[in-house]
Structures are given as structure tokens and as C-alpha cells.
N, C-alpha and C positions, 0 to 999 in steps of 0.2 A: 506495497499498501505505502510508504516513502517511498519506492522509488517512483512508480504510476504521478506517481506529489511533484514532487521534484523533479519529471520529465511536463508535467503540465502549467506549471509556475514559470517554466524556460516559452512557451508555444505566446507566441503574440495571440494581440486581440481576435487578427479575421477569421484564429487558424479555432482559435475559442470558442469564438462562432459560429465556427461550422460542426464545431464536434459537437456542442451542444445541442444543435441544428437538426442532427440523424440522432440523435443519442438521446429523446427529451427525456424518456422512464428516469434520467436522473436527476433531474431537474426540477420537479414535478415537489410541491411544497409541502410541507416544510422546504424550498428550494440550498442548495447547499452553501453552504458562505464559506468555508478555505476551500484549498486544494484541498484538503486529508479529509474531506469533507467527501466534492463530489470523487475522489480516487474509489475514499471505496465503496458511493455510487455507483461509479461503473467497473467494479467488480465484482457486481455481486453475479448469481451468474446468471438469473433470469433477466439481468441489464445484459450482460454479453452472449446471450442465447439470439437477444432479440435483434445484436446488432449480426449476429450471423445471420438473418435475415435480411440484410445489405449488401447480403457479399458473394463472388459466381462463384458457381465451383473449383478454377481456382484459383481463387481466393482465399475457398474452403481449405480447398488441397494444400496452399504453404499453411495454411493456419496451424493445422491437426502436422502434417511435417514441423513449426517451428514447434507447438505441444511436444512434439515424441522427444524433441531437443534441448529440452526447457532455456531456460533464462542461461541466458551470455550468445548462443544460438547465433551463429556467424552466414551472412551470407552465403562464404562459397560451403561452407557443410548443407544449407540447406540446397545450395545445386547441382550438390554432387548426390545427395540425398534422392532430389526431381531429377536426378543425371541431365540437366544446360547448364551448362556454362555460365563463369558468373556475372559473367556481361548480360546474363539473356535479359531481355525488355522484361515478357510478359509475369519473369521472376519480381525488376522491379516495382512492378507497375497494382501486384501485388503485397509486394513487401510496404510500395504505398499506402494504400487504402487503408489495406490491416494498421501501419501506423494513423493514418488522421481518425477510424472509426478508436484508438485505444485500445486495440484490443492488443495491439503488442506494440512493445514503445524501447528506443536506444534505452543498451545493457549492457556493462563490461563489452565498450568494441564487441557488440553482437546487438542481443532485440530482449528485454524480459518474456516469456515464453511460458516460465513454469504457472503458472496462474489458471493457464488455459485445463489445466484438467480434471474444472466440472463439464467443458463439452466436448473433449474427446478421455474421457478415464481410461483406452488404453486404445489408443493413434497407434495407427498402421501394423492394430494385432498387435498389442507389444505391451509388458505384464508392467508390473511400479520397479521408478523408479529409483538409481540405492537411494536414494537421501533416505526416501519413507523406506527401507528395507532396510540398510542402519541403524537408523533414530532406536532400536530396539535392543542393539549389541551394548553389552557394558564398553565402559573409558579403557580396559586394558585389551580387548578384542578387539580396540578400532584400534592403538596403539606396536600393535603384535602387526594388523595391516596394514598401517601405515609402514613401517617398516622395511615390505615390503615393496614396498612400493617406490621404499629407495623417500619418505614424505619426511622433516623436521617433526619432530614431533614436542618439545623441549617447551615451554610456557603454551599451548595450545590447549584449550577443550577442545571438549564434547561436539559443542556444537562449530568448532573452528577446525578440529580433525572432520565428521564429519563432510564437509563444504570443500576439503581437501583434496578427503577418497573421489570423489565428486565428482571434482576436477579431473583428478588425473584416470580416473575410466572415463569419462567422457570420448577423449581425446581418443580414435578408434588407434591410436596406431600404435601406442600402448598395450590397448587389450593385447593385438594381436600381435606382439612381440613374445607377449604373457606366456599366451597359449603355445603360441607352435614351441614351447619350451616341456609340454605336456605332452604327455604317452600317446600314440596313436589312435588307442580305446576312448580317450577321454577326452579326445581331440574331434572325436566324430561323434562321441554322447553331443558333450555343447555342440557342433554343428547344427545338428540336430534339434539340438532343444530352443534354440536363436529363432530357428525358420516358423516350432506350432506355436497357431494363436494362441492368445493370451484369453482366459472363456470369459462368457456376458455376467460373468458375476465376480462376488469379491469373497468370495471367500477362503478366504490367507492361507494357498500352503496346497491350494489344487487345483492350483493355474497350470503346470508342468507335468503332471503326471500323479501318480499314488503315494498313498502312507511308502515306504520305505526303500523307495531310493535315493539311492543319495554318491556322493560325487567329492569324496576326501579329496583330491587332488584341487581339487576347483572351491570346493570351500575354503578347506586355507587361505585358498592368496583373495576371495572375491568379488569369484567370478559366480558364485551362485551365493545364495544368502542363506541361509536356514528360517524357518518360518514355523511361527508356533507351532503347527500341526508334526511339524519334524519333514517338512518336506523345502530338498534347496527351491529356490526360486530365481531366477535370471534376468538380474536386473534390467531397466530397459537398453542404459546405453551400455551394457556387452553387449545383448542381444542382436542393435546395433549393427558394432561393431565389429561379427563375427558375420553377419550375411550376406557375404560371399558374394559383389553383384549385383546384391539388393536397390532398386530403382524404383519412389514411392509415385502414384501415380499421377501425374497431372497433365494436367489437360487444361493448354489456355486459346488450344482455335475449335470454338465449336464444332463439329460434324459436320457432316457434310449430303446438306440436303438432296435428296431425291426431287428431281425437277423433269415436272412435262411441258414441253413445250405447245405454247396456247395462241391463238391466231384474236389478234386486237378483236375484230368485227366476234368472234364467238365469247372474250373477255365482254362487251359490250353491249352484248344481248342476254347474256344472262345475268351480270349486273342490273339492265331496265327489268328484267325480268322479280327476279328480287326486290328491286326496291315498289314497283306496283305489289308484290303479294302481300308488302311490310302493310301497303300503306289501307292496302283491300285486310286484308287482317284489323289495322287501328280501324278503320270504322265498323267494321261488323261484330267487337269487342265493345267498343263501346256504343255501340247501336244493343244491345244484349245489355251493357251495366242502364242503359238509361229509363228501362221498363223500371227502375227502381232500387234506391239504395244498396251496394252486396256488402249481407253481414260482412261483417268482423269478427275474428275471433276476442276473446277476452284471454286473454292470454298473448294476442298480435299475430296482426299478420294473418291474410286468406287463406281457409278452409280447405285440402284438398276437397273435397267435396262441390265446396263452389267454385275453387279452378273446374274439371272434370262436365259442370254443370255449367259454367259459361264457357266454356271448349267445346260443348255438345249445340249450344246454341245458337254456335256466331261458324256452327261452319268445323274448325281450323283441329290444331293434335293441338294436342298436352301442350306440350314445349312449345312449340305456337304462342298457344294463351301467353301463360308464365310468362316468357322472353315478352309480350306487348302490356300483362299486363303492370311487370317493372317499369318497364320502357315510359309511362303515360304517369306515374307516379313519378319519378327520377327528372321528368318535364312538367311537373304540373300540371299534368295534363286531367288529374283525378285528385279528389280531395276524400278525406275520409275529416268522420263526424261520429260524435256518437251514432245513430243508426243504422253507419256503417259507409264504403266507396261507391262514391259516382263522382260520373266531366266533371270536370269544374268550370270557372268561367273562361276559363285560358284554353279551353279547346275548342271555343264556341271561335276564338281568332284562332286557331290553328283548324281548323277545320275551312273557311272560309280567303287562305293565305291557297297559291299555288299549287301542284303538287310539287316541284319542285322544293319550293321551298320548308315544301312539308318537310321531306326529306332532309334534308339538308337540317330539319333541325331537330331531326329526330335519330342520325347518325354522328349530328353535336353532341347528342345525350349520351348513344351507343357509347359514346370512346370518354366519359367521364363521367358513367356511373358506377359509383365504388361496386357494385352487389355484378357475382353472378350470377344469375335468375337458374343457368344448365348446370353451372357445377353442383353435383350433390353433393348433402350434407357427410355420407358416409358410408366410409366402400358394400357398406349394408345394409341402406334406405334403396329403397323402390322410390317416393315421392318424399312429399317434403307439405309443407306450405308458404305463400307465396308472401313478398313485402315481409321476407323475415330471414336475417341473415344473418352469419357472425362477420362481423364489420372486419375483424383483423385478417381473418383467410380470406373473405370473399377483395377486399384492397389487394392484396396485394396479386388474387389469380388475375383483378378485374387492369392489374399494373401494367401486362402487357399491350391490352389490346392501339394502345398509338402507335410502339414501335409494330403492327399490322396493319394497321392504316397510314399505308405514306401524307397521304394527300388529307391529314386535318388540319395543316398551315392556309392550302386552301381551303378549305370550308368554314377555318375561321375569318381566314378573311373577309369571304363573302357573307361571313352571320353578321358580319357586323355591323352591314346596310340594311340590317331588316329587321321588326319588335323582337325583342328576347322572353318567351312566353317563362313566368312568374316558377318558379323553382321549390 
């Protein structure tokens, strides 16, 4: 926490403003008044998880790799682990983004990353780090291990010794040089142990085998550490050093999308048909709703029974009806009252407009509406109510629409010259 607080004090006003704008949950009332208080907020697991939702896949992959290396991980170590040159542009972009969001920050000639463990408890399928495993050892055991590594012990307490031991193990060349001295059968077992994925549960000592497995030569040299269950675990740093030729996943470029050439005239014909169908559905559904307010559920939203009634009466399928009702509400063309849902006064203005202007208004509404009406509530849900959605999830689902509709700017320019309906 102090490390992050110190980093926050080095930020310019512009950088700090950008940070808190991106991670707004860290500044909810009562707002933090000091760098230390802000650091505590930023390091909360739920806040870090929310920040990860702002990352791309390659940025998440770099974050996981950094978490596996821990505090002090350097660009060079990350590049080696990810199989790219140290000056790789995509790696630099990912590190910059992670730093901008204070998920990592400069520390000890590298980056602070050990705090990412709540997000990736087993990064790259690795087990616990050496610091976590060694803390259970007594001071005499730590001193014996330090002598094996050639680390001075005079004047060092337990915490200082653990830091020094972890630092030694974090250098792959140290670990490989030590393992090269092991008997052949021990080297083979250590190599297999390094490649075995950590299990996704926290019962210590059950990660890398069953009770009774013993590697005394490796245990004496800290290459495995005994757990409370009597089973040796390989520290994360050792496993990384022994994964010969291992390269972590890093996909900076999106996968190629298969495409099929389409004639412009065909695209225009399909677009015109879709536009006509959309406006016709609006007219039909509003006509059905005009017979009287549509009852809403007491718990919020429009029930599935009413949705299906409107779909049947208007001659539309359920998905088209669901989407249209959401668009009408988002565009202010319907309004809810104690008696139910009905067309609003703004709909009269909309109905009197030219079809081209109607379509522009609907498309602009679709681009900006936060809900994703056709996204299933969950994998087991057959259907769900309308006008009642998960703001967090649907907001992220809907954020891709502008990327899919490259003509949005043109729509926005044209819409400035026509009246906007109430939202």
C-alpha cells in the first residue's frame, strides 16, 4: 500500500484525474483524502476486478504474467516469459495501460505486481510464491537455506531473510544452476513437478501430489518447501525457472475474421429491407399498445406473458418485439405510469416525421442505449422480463455497438439538424 501511495504522489494532476475517472469506485463517498486512503481503495480486490473489465485480452495476459513474477518484475523478464522482444510495442502498450489504471506501477527497477494475487491466485497455473511458503519456516531453517544460496545472514531478521531468499529464487539462472547439481532422477521429478498445473483449490499440500511424496535433496535447497500436510510444494519462482521453453499466452493481435465478399447493391437492398421491417414493427407494436396501458410487473419491467401477447397481436416474433419495446423506451417514445406502459407524446412527433428521419432516430437510440435486450440473462434462462436489466453487464455488452456501426458520426451530424425526442 505504501508503495502505491508513493507512486500516486508522483503523478501529475492530469494523470491522477484520468486514473480516478477510470476507477470511479475508488472515490465514492466518503472520498479518500490522502494518497494512502486512495491506495487502499485501489488495491481492494473488487476495485481491481472492476478495473480488469476495462482491459483487452493482451493486457489481461500481461497482467497475469506480471502477477506470476511478482514485485520487481521487469520488462525484460515479462518479454522473455511472453516470447516477445524486450522492445515489443504491444507489450509496451499493455504495460502502459496497466500502469495508467494503477494495476501495476514502477517498483524496484521493475513493476509492483504481487498484489495481483487476488485476481490470479494461480497465475499461469502456478502454485504459491516462495514468500508465502517460506513464512512458515523458522529462523534457523531460513538461515541454513541462506547459506546454501550464499546469502549473508548476519543482522538479518526473518522478514529480511525471506526477502533475500525470494529474490535469489526469482533469478532463473540461480535456480537452473542449482538444479543442474541434482541427481538425474531428482532433476526429472523436478521438471515434471514444474509443469504440473496447480489445482484450483486452496487446500495447501494437495497441489503437486499425494501424501508421501518426498524430495529431500530439493527440500534441503528450497526447491520444494514442505507444507503442513507433509507434502512438498514447488515455489512459483522455481517452477517458472524450470519450465524449459515455456512461453505464456500473449495475443496482441485479434484473430482473423472470415469474410465473404458482398456486392454493394446486395448490402443496400438488405439494409433497406431491414429498415422497413424495423419501422413496420414499431408501428405494429405501438398500435397494439395504443389500446390501453400495458401492465407492468410490480417488481419492475414488462412480464413475459405481456410480451408474448404483444408479439402475437402485432404479428412480430418475440425477439423483434423485445428489441422494439426496449428501443421505444430508450428513445422516450413510451412512458411508464402507475397504470402501465403506453406511447408518449413524443411518439406523435416521431410518427409525423419522414421515414428516413425516423430511422436515424432509432439507429441513434440503438447506438447509445445501455441495455442489450437480446442478451440472455444467464445460460439456463429461456426468457426474461423486458425493461429490466443488469446495468453493469448490459452496459459492457452494449459498448461494442459504436465499433460495429462505423457510420455513427454521420448519423450524429445529420441528427443535429432535426428535433430530438425526449429521452
